[in-house]
N, C-alpha and C positions, 0 to 999 in steps of 0.2 A: 438779568437782563442781557447774559445771549441768546436764552432761548424767547427773548420778546424780538428781538434781531434780526436769530434764527428766520420765525415764525413773521417778520412782517418784510424779508426779504423774499422769500418765496410766496407772500401773496402780490407782493410788485408782481414779480416774476410770474406770477398768473392771472397778473391784471395786465399785464402786456400782452404774453399768451394769447388773449384773448381777444383783443384789439387788434396784433398782426395777424389773425386767422380770420377778422372783419373785413380789417383792409384789403385779405385776400378774394376770397368770395365776394365781395364789390366788385372789384377784379373781374375773376372770371365771368360774375354777372353780366359784366359789360361786355365782358366778349366772345358769351355762349349764345347771349338772352335778349342784352339790346343792340345797339348805335355804334361800338365800339370799333368795327370793323372800318368804318365809316371815315375816320383817324388812321387807319395804320400805323406809321408810324409811330407818333407818338403815344396809342396804344403795346406799340411792340418796344419801348423806352420803359416805362412801366412796369412790365410785366419783364424784364429783363430784370432791374428792379428790387423785386418780389419773388425774383429765380427763376419765370416761366418764359419759358422760347414759345412765343406763337408762332416763331416760322415753320416749325415744326410739321409734318403729317401726322396730322391724327385721322381716329380714327370715335365715334362718337358711342353709346351705350345705355338707354335711361332702365332705373332697373326698381323698384317700388317693390312692393306685395304686395298679395291682391283682397280684394277686402278693405282698402287701406284704412274702410271710417269704423273698421271692430276695434282700429289700436290707436285710434286719435282720441277715443272720445270717453279717453279711463287715462288717470294718471300710473301703471300698474300699465298697459295694451305702450303707453307711451315710450315705459322705461322698458320696456322688450324691445323698442324701436330702435333706440339709440345702441343699446345692443347687438342690434341685430344689420345696424349700419357702419358698425364698428369692424363686423365681422371680415364685411362689405369689406369696407375700406383697408383692410387686413389682406383682402386676397389680391385686390387690387395693386395697391403698393408689391406685396412681393413677387403679384407676377414680374412689372418693370420696373424703378425708382422714378423714371418719365410719368409714369398714368399718370392724372389728377382726377381729384372728383371733388363736385360740385352738388352741397345739400339744396333742393328745393322742392318747396310745397310739399314733405311726407315723399321728392325721387330721392334718389344718386345718380345724378349724372359725369359717367366715366367720360375720361375724355383719356381712348387708351394708343401709343402709341401704334401708327399705318404700319397692317400686317393686313394679311388675305382674311377672308372672310371666313375660309373656315375655320382658320387658327382665332375667329374673330368672333367666333360662335362655341367653341371648344371652350376660352374665358367666362362668358357667359353661363354658358352648362354646370364645368364647374362651380361659379359663384352661386347657381339652383340646388344643384345637388346637397354641397358644404352643408348651403342653409335649410335645407330641407332637414339633413341627417341632423346638425344642431339644437334647432327649432323648433323641430315640423312645422315649417310654413313655408310655402310656395312661392316664388315669387314669378311679374311679370318685368319681364326684359325687350324691349325692343331693338336695336340694332339699323345702323346708318345702313348707306350706298356706295360707303367709301365715297363721300362729298370733299371736294376737294379746302370746301372753304365749310371750317366749324362750324360757323352760324345754320347755314345748309343741315352742315351732318347731324348739329343739335334734332334742326325740323325733320329730318328724316325719324332719326330715332325715334321721336316723340309721340311720331303719327303709328309708326312700326308697335310702340306702349303702348297706346290706347286702346290696341285689340289683341295683344298681346294673348290673353288673360283664355281668349276663344282656340291658341296653340297648343297642343298635344304635349307639350314640353315647353310651354311657358312663354316661348321667346321666340322674335319674329323679328325677322328684315326686313328692309323696307321691302326688297325687289319683291316679298313674299306680300304685299299693301297691294288691295285691290281699291274694295266701293270708301275705305278709309279716309283713299285723298282727296276726295268733294266734304269730305266734314264742315273742314274749319270754312266753306262755302258757302251754309247755315247757319243762323243764326239758334242763337240757346232761346230764346225764345218758340221759333220753330221745333229745336228736338223737343223741349216741351211739353209743345201742343201734340205732337206725335206721341211722347209717353204716353200722356192722359189718353188720346183714339181709343191706344191701344191698348192699355189695362185700365181701363172705364172702373175710379170709383177705387180705386187704389191707394193707398197711404202709402210715405216713404219707406215706413220699414216691409208691407208688403212687396211696392215695385222691388226693390232690395234683393227679396229671399228669390225673386220670382228672374233677376235679372241672373242670381248665381251659379240656381238650376240651370239655366240654359246655359252660362257660358260654361261650366262640365261640360253641356253634353254637346258643345259644339268640340269644346277643346276634346272627347270623343269621338269627334267623329263620327257624330249619332250609330254608336254602339251602347244600346242601356245597357247591358252587365256591366261595359269598363263606366261611363258613370256613374251607374248605381253603386261599385264599388267606389269611384269617389267622392263618392258621396255618405259612403256611410251604412245606405241604406238599400235594404231588398229590392230587387229592381221589378217585383210587381207594385211595390211604394214608391215607384219613380216614375212606372205604368200610368198609376191611377192621378199623383200625379200631373203628371203633364198632360192626360183629360181633365181634370180642373183644368188648369192654365187654355186649354183648348174652349174650356165653358166661358170660361174671363175676355178670353180675347175677340174670339172664334176664327182662332187659327193653329192648325195641328202641325208642329218644329214637323214632326214625322215625315211630314209631307213637301218632300222637294218645295213646291208651286206656294208653301207659306212657313217655307225655313226661313228666306230673306228679309222677310217683314220683320217677323221674331231676332233677327242677327243682326238689323238694322235698330232693331231699339238698344241693344244689348249695348252696342255703340254710343249710340246715344245716350245711355244714360250715365257709361261712364264721364260724357264730356260733362255731364251738368249738374255729378252727383254730391257731389257743395253746395251747389246752389236750390237743388230740393230737399236735400237737410237743412239748409236753413230756411226755408220757409216751410219745413214741416214742424222749426223746434219752434 
């Protein structure tokens, strides 16, 4: 009887913990992603009830694994993602008890205590290096530009995150974002049409493979040697693949005049990848 009571109590506590977490997550989504700031006073009161002070100055970071769909397609991959997210969470919480993490669509949105750009980048680098060492998985991390409004800061960090895979260390701050600024002004239909035009006849799997090669190439700043090392292939093999890509698309990524066309294709694919995967299935 006592054992049954203990098990029931533990089950009730777990249910309450999950319920509290859902309430907290809904609040964070409304604050960071929604229109909660339109009624800031009421939002602040709700936050205090949950132990969250929305008046504190914060920086925002968006974190995810590179090639996210490689892991979300299988139960084993999803289990690995849970372990990885727990690791990121422990690093962020150890950095400051006031830091907050929101999980959203395969990403982790980190609301860090306000700090200088250098310290924000140092935290991102620590997260990236420890995850790489423990799981051998590379991360994409976007960082805001110290915007005062957390909603605006998230928008900045999200834009930086979308193209962070093309950065040498997988980390990109909003200050370094250029062409990505106008991505939200282009409809997904136009982005998909652009991809079909650049990669004629390519299915989703082939398109993902080409984009993966291009991401590594851009992250290596055009170095064939470094890109080949990251792809675990011989540099002659990479040269051959880039030649095949030129035959397919009509553009040689090794030429400065052609590279922007393929760079935009990478950015567009990151934005519509999920939709294309559903169409392909």
